[in-house]
N, C-alpha and C positions, 0 to 999 in steps of 0.2 A: 196854239201848235207849230211848230217848226219841223216840217215832215220832207225825209229824203224818201223817196222811192226810186228803186235798181230797176232796170229791165222796163222803162216808164215810156217806152214806144211800142212797148207788147200790148197784147189783148187784155190782159187782166191789169198792167201798168197803166194805161192810158184811165181806164175807169177807176184805178185808185187815185191818181190825181184829180180827176175831175170831181171825185166824192170829196177830197179833204177841201179842194179849192173852192166847191160849192157851199162848203159849211164854215168858209171864211179862214181857214187855216192856210199858212204858209207854206208853199211846197217847192222842193226842187227836185227836180226830174232829171233823171241822169240815163243815158244810153249810151251806145258803140256804134254799131254798124249804122242804126238808124237814127240818129240822133239829128234832128231838126227841131225846127220852130224856137220853143223856150227851152228845150232839152238842153241839157250842158253834156258834151261828151265826154267820158270817163272810161279808161279802161279798167277793169274790176280785177284784172290779173296783174297789176302794176301795183304792188302792196305799198310802195312808198307814195305813189299817186293817189292812192285811197285814203291812206292815214293824212296824206297832208289836205287832201279835198276836207276829210270829215272835220277836222281841227279848224279849217276856215270855215265849213258853213254852220256848225257847233249844232246840228239837227236835235229836239227832243226825240222823236223817232226814226228808224230806219226800216222801212218795208222794202224786204229783200223780195223781189219778182223774178228778177234777173235768173236765167238757167237755159241750159241747152237742153231742149226737149225735140228735136226733129229726130225721131228715130234712125233715119240714114246716116245723118252726121255722128250721132252719139254711138253705132255701131262703128262706123269707119275711123273715129277720131276719137280712141279711149282716154288718150292722154289730156288732149283739150277737154272734154269732158269732165275728167277729173279734176282738172283745175276750175272751171267754171262751176261745176256743182258739187265740188267737196270742198278744195282748198278755198275758195272764195267764203263761203257761208263761214269756215272755222275764223278766215282773218276779219268778217264782221262782227262774229262772236266775241272775240277778241278785245276788238276795237273798243265796242258798244260797252264790254263790260267794265273795262278800264274807265270809261267817261260816264257811266252811268245814264247810257241811251238804250230807251227801249227798243231791242231789236223783234222785229215779226218775219219770220223765216217762211216762206211760202213753200209746203212741200206737197205732196199729192197721194192719191190715193190707190197709186201704181206702186207703193210699197207693198200692197197686199196684192193677192194672184186674184182676186176677185170671183172667186167661185164661192164664198160664202158669207155674202154682205146680209146685213148691214154691220160695220167693223166697228168695235168699240177701241178707244186708246189705249186699252190694255192688251188686244190683242198683238198676237207676235207678227211681225212682217214676214213677208215672202214674195220678195218681188220678183217677177218672171222674166225679166228682161234687164238689157243696161240700164236704159232710165231710169226705173224705179229702183234698181240698186245703187246707183249715183245719189239720188235723191233721198234715198235713207242712210247711205253714209253721210250724205250731208248733214243732215239731222243729227247723225251722233256727233259730228265736230262741233256742231252749235252745242250741244247739250255740255259737249267736253269743257267749252270754253264759256260760258255763259249759263248759268242756272237759272234766270232770270228771263232768259228769252222766251218767246213765244212762238211754236211750232205750229203753224195753220195749215192740215191737211184738205187739199179742195180736190175734186173730182176734174171730170171731162167738162171744160168750160166753153160757154158759147155767148157770143155778144156781135156787135158792130165789128166786123175784121177789114182790114186794109188789104189782105190777101186770102186766097182760099187755104194755104197751108196754114193759117194761125189757128183755126181750129178745126181740129179733128173730123167733126161732123160737117164741116161745109167742103171736105173731099169727094162728095158723092157728085159735086158740079162738075167737076172733070170727067164727064160722061165718055170721052174716047178713051181710057184707060182701064184696064182689067184690073182689078184691084180685089185682094181677100181681105174680108172684113170678120172681123171680132164678133163669134156669136155665141162666146161661153161665158165670158167674163160680165158679171152685173155692175152696171155703174148706175149713177145717180147725177146725171147732166144739170149744171148751175149755172147761171146768168152770171156775169162777171161783176154787173152792177149790185148783185146781192152780196157775192162775196166781198166789193168793194165797201159795202155800209157796214159789213160786220168788220172788217178790218181798220174803219174806222172809230166804229163804237168799243172796239178794244182798245185804241188808242186814247181815247177820251178816259174812258174809266181809270186805266191803268196812270196817265200822266195828267191829268187834270183832276177825278176823283179820288185818285189814291187808292184805288181797289187792288189788291194784289193777286195777279193773274200772271201764270207762266206755265211752261211745258206745252204738250201736245193737247192740241183740240181738232175738233173733226168738222167740217161745215159742207153741207152738201143739201141738193134739193131732194123733194119727197117721191118723186117719180123715179122707177129703175127702168133701165134698158139695156140692153148690149150693143156695141155700136152699129151692128148691121141693124137693129130694130130701130134707133135712132134715126138711122139714114132712109128706112121706109117710111117712119113719121113724116119725116123733112121732103120726103119725095113726094109724097101725097099731097102735103101741104102746097107746096111749089109748083106739083104738076111735072116733075122732073124723073125722068126713066131713072131705074136703079138695076138693071138688068146687067152692067157691067159689074157689078158688087157678087161677088162668091163669099156665101155664108159658112164661115170656119168654125164648127159645132164642139171641135174638140181640142184642148189644148195642146199646140202642138210643140215639142221639145224646144226650139229657140225662138217661143212665143215673142213676138214683137209687135207693141201696141201703138 
């Protein structure tokens, strides 16, 4: 298979590229602000450039990992977030539908409020913040333009990071900064390598084994934690103090994850 991975410089994107390459598939990784090495630079907000790139590369599968997920940026730049998290998924859905390309759109369990897990794909989304809302709106756009797309909702991810901000659970390393940490929403932290294998397996089943799979899917680890509990576990394992973290046990009106 020939696979195009967006957001290939990110935490999940790197794992997806590695998983497909190690299985013998041809991978085209794209990024924008951190395009380096073998990655190709592509501005996903430039619809003409994206269309031309897809027509040039002719992938069998597009795995859309790229998104704006930094809480401060999401809150301060709603128009930019709308473009990358909502409009871009819609564009990719439209292009892949017209060209018979499998689209796997990576969404998030933050489309839910996290108070009554585990969630079923039929449960009604209830995002608590701008990021969760934008990802849900991205799902709506994908469904509107490509009914054959796969929408894979994943939880908080962890894995080998290039900098602390890539993974929410790594924030405890910044010991000098006082941080309020979510202790109300139940999440199921999952390793990026496991998610990458699921993405590859779905691609193989659909494109090579001709199994029809579409719509919303959920994948996560089995152990449940709040973000604060995750930090407790990691802090103990690494012998890192978490005294700078304040557990927030009630849902704030402007919940920010």
